C-alpha positions in Angstrom: 114.8 114.2 98.7 117.8 116.1 97.4 121.2 114.5 98.2 122.4 117.4 100.3 119.4 117.1 102.6 119.4 113.3 102.8 120.8 111.6 105.9 121.6 107.8 106.0 121.5 106.1 109.4 122.6 102.6 110.4 121.9 100.1 113.1 123.1 96.6 113.9 120.4 94.0 114.3 121.6 92.0 117.2 119.7 90.9 120.3 118.4 92.5 122.3 116.4 94.7 120.0 114.2 97.5 121.5 110.8 96.3 122.4 107.9 98.8 122.3 104.5 97.2 122.2 101.7 99.3 120.8 99.4 100.9 123.3 96.0 99.4 124.2 93.7 99.6 121.3 96.5 99.7 118.7 97.9 96.7 116.7 100.6 96.1 114.2 99.7 94.0 111.2 101.1 92.8 107.9 100.2 94.0 104.4 97.2 92.7 102.7 96.6 92.8 99.0 93.9 95.5 99.4 96.3 97.8 101.3 98.0 99.5 98.3 95.6 102.4 98.4 95.8 102.6 102.2 99.6 102.8 101.9 99.3 105.6 99.3 96.8 107.5 101.4 99.0 107.4 104.5 102.0 108.5 102.5 100.2 111.3 100.7 98.9 112.7 104.1 102.2 112.3 105.9 104.9 113.1 103.4 105.2 116.8 102.5 108.7 116.4 100.9 108.0 113.9 98.2 105.4 113.5 95.5 103.3 110.5 96.3 101.5 109.0 93.3 99.2 106.0 92.9 102.0 104.2 91.1 104.7 104.8 93.7 103.9 101.7 95.8 104.7 99.3 92.9 107.7 101.5 91.9 109.1 101.2 95.4 108.2 97.6 96.2 107.6 95.8 92.9 104.6 93.5 92.3 105.3 90.5 94.6 102.4 90.1 96.9 104.5 87.6 98.9 107.2 90.2 99.6 104.6 92.8 100.3 102.8 90.6 102.9 106.1 89.5 104.4 107.9 92.8 104.6 105.4 95.7 104.9 103.8 96.5 108.2 100.9 98.8 109.2 99.8 100.2 112.6 96.1 100.4 113.1 93.4 100.8 115.7 91.9 97.5 116.8 88.6 98.8 115.2 90.4 98.8 111.9 91.5 102.4 111.2 95.0 102.0 109.6 97.1 105.1 110.1 100.8 104.2 109.7 103.2 102.0 107.7 106.8 101.0 107.5 108.6 98.4 105.4 111.2 95.9 106.5 112.8 96.0 103.1 116.2 95.0 101.8 119.2 96.8 100.6 120.6 97.0 97.1 122.1 93.5 97.2 118.7 91.8 97.6 116.6 90.1 100.2 119.1 87.3 101.0 121.9 89.8 101.9 122.5 90.6 105.6 121.8 94.4 105.0 118.2 95.3 105.4 116.4 98.7 105.1 113.8 100.5 107.1 111.8 102.0 104.3 108.9 104.4 103.7 108.0 105.0 107.4 104.9 107.2 107.8 102.3 108.0 110.3 99.1 109.9 109.3 99.3 113.5 110.7 96.1 112.9 112.7 98.0 110.3 114.7 101.5 111.9 114.9 102.9 112.9 118.2 101.2 110.1 120.1 104.1 107.6 120.3 103.0 105.3 117.5 106.2 105.5 115.5 108.3 103.8 118.2 106.3 100.5 118.3 106.0 100.5 114.4 109.7 101.0 113.8 110.7 98.5 116.7 108.4 95.9 115.0 110.1 96.7 111.7 113.5 96.1 113.2 112.4 92.8 114.7 110.9 91.7 111.4 114.2 92.5 109.6 116.2 90.5 112.1 113.7 87.5 111.8 114.2 87.6 108.0 118.0 87.2 108.5 119.3 90.7 108.2 122.1 91.6 110.6 122.4 95.3 109.9 120.0 97.9 108.5 119.9 101.4 107.3 117.4 104.1 106.4 117.4 107.3 104.5 115.6 110.3 105.6 115.5 114.1 105.1 117.4 116.2 107.6 114.3 118.4 108.0 112.4 115.5 109.6 113.5 116.3 113.1 110.9 114.2 114.9 111.8 111.2 112.8 115.5 111.7 113.5 114.8 111.7 117.2 112.8 108.5 116.9 115.5 106.7 115.0 118.2 107.8 117.4 116.1 106.6 120.3 115.9 103.2 118.7 119.7 102.9 118.2 120.3 104.3 114.7 123.4 106.3 114.2 124.8 108.5 111.4 127.8 107.0 109.7 
């Protein structure tokens, strides 16, 4: 993303957070060790603005399986087809700092437009708050109009 097209949005993480359970037949789950390729496949299919490589997962999230399991979520059918991901990551000051980050949100194009982003991002916000973060931010491209609408509907604001 080029800097002139990047938008940063912020949200306080105070109760009550928005609650949007996934629809019937859909579940949200945490990262498993074998999910690295799943994450890459979802990002490659969904992200037309960035180059998604096999090494990007570890560049973005490091090598700590504990952090991956703790902070990366997936949305999937109850029959096991995983089609979306988001990370309840942390800001530049580290995981113990009150500032968290909603990071690398993506829904596979075959599942976009069905309302799956809202439960995934709402679960990400709840996870950030449960990990002790009191505010969060995200960065996105201004061209991602559907994502901008989703984030605004969940209480994010430009600052």
